[in-house]
N, C-alpha and C positions, 0 to 999 in steps of 0.2 A: 504494500500500500504506500505509494509514493508521497502522499500528503497526510493521510490520517494514520498515525502509528498505533501500535498495540500496547503502549506503555502501561496503561491502566490495567489491562488484562494480565500482563506479565507480572505486575506488582501484586495483583489480587491472587495469582497462583502462588506467590511466595509468602503470602500472609499465613499467620498461625491458624491452627485448627479452630473451628467454631466452638470447641469445648475448652479452649485455652482460658485459664483464669483471668488473664489480662484483658482478653476480648470480652468475656462475660462481665467483668467489672466496668469496662468502658460502655458496654451496652446498657447496663443498669443505670449508670450515671447519665447517659444520653437521654434515656427515657424519663428519668426524674427531672432533668434540666428542661426538657421540652414540655413535659406534662405538668407535674405538680408545681415546679418552680417557674415554669414559663407560661403556658396557656392558663392553667388553673389560677395562678397568682395574678395574672393580668385580668382575668374575668372577675376575680374577687376585689382587686384594687379599684376597679372602675364600676363594680356592681352591675355588670352586663351579662347577658345570656350567651352571646356569641361574639366572635371577632370577624371583621370584614376587611379584605385587602385585595388589591389587584393580584391576580394569580401569578403573573410574571410580566416582564416587559414585552413589548411587541417583538415579533420575530426579527432576526438580524441577518445581514448578509454574511456568508461564510468568508472568513479572512484566513487565507492560506499561510500568512506570515505570522500574525499575532494570535491566531486561534479564535475560538468563539467569544462572543461578547455577552456571556451569561452574567446577569446581574442578580441572580437569586430568584427565589420563588416563595410564595406564601404557603406552599404545600409542605415545606420541610418540617416545621414543628409538629404538625398533625401526623405526618408519616412516621417520624421518629418516635413520637409518644404512643402511637396506635389509636389516636383520637379521630373522630369522624371529620370529614372535610368534603365539601361539595363545591363544584365550579360550574358557573353558568356564563353564557355570553354577556359581555358588557358593551359591545360596540366595536368601533374601529379607531385606530390611531394611524394616520397617514395610509389609509387603505388596507391596513393589516388588522386582522381580528385580535381582540384582547378579551380576557375573561376576568370575572370577579370571583373571589373565593370566600366561602363562609365556613368557619370552623369553630369548634367549641370543645368543651370538656367531654370526658368519657360519657357514653350513652346519651349524647345530645342530638342524635340523629333526627328526632322528631322536630325539634325547633329549627334545626338547620334546613330540613326539607321544606318546612313551612316558609321560612324566610327566603330561601332561594326561589321557591315557586312564586311567592308574592312579588319578589324583585323582577322575575321574568315577566309576570303579567303586567306590572306597572311600567317597566322600562321598554318593553317590546324591542330589546336591543339585539336580538338574534337576527342576523342577516344571512339569508340563504346564499350559498356560493353560486356564482354564475360560471358555468363551464363553457370553455371556448368550443366553438363548432368547427 
């Protein structure tokens, strides 16, 4: 692969076993930091039922020299903690689709689905793609 290397895959193959105590400790800490100390603490601090954020930045052009222009994602804390997360269309930025994320504490699927559904109904932000003929 002349442009896209395999460094991440090679590094992953060299990683310790999934039963390694250091890995298990890091996993436990990550879940606690993203869940109880992250999402749960933020919900409690602001006395809210859910958090809302842009899912990610609009798509970017591939840069063969400097690599991807990845600026992060709202899905990270929910994915790490194991908490629910739902994404719905939010519209477009410079002709590129963007989404909005709703996430909350453990077992908050009901409130997230209601909020995401209500947002979809009120915003009507979904734009059907137009395929070239």
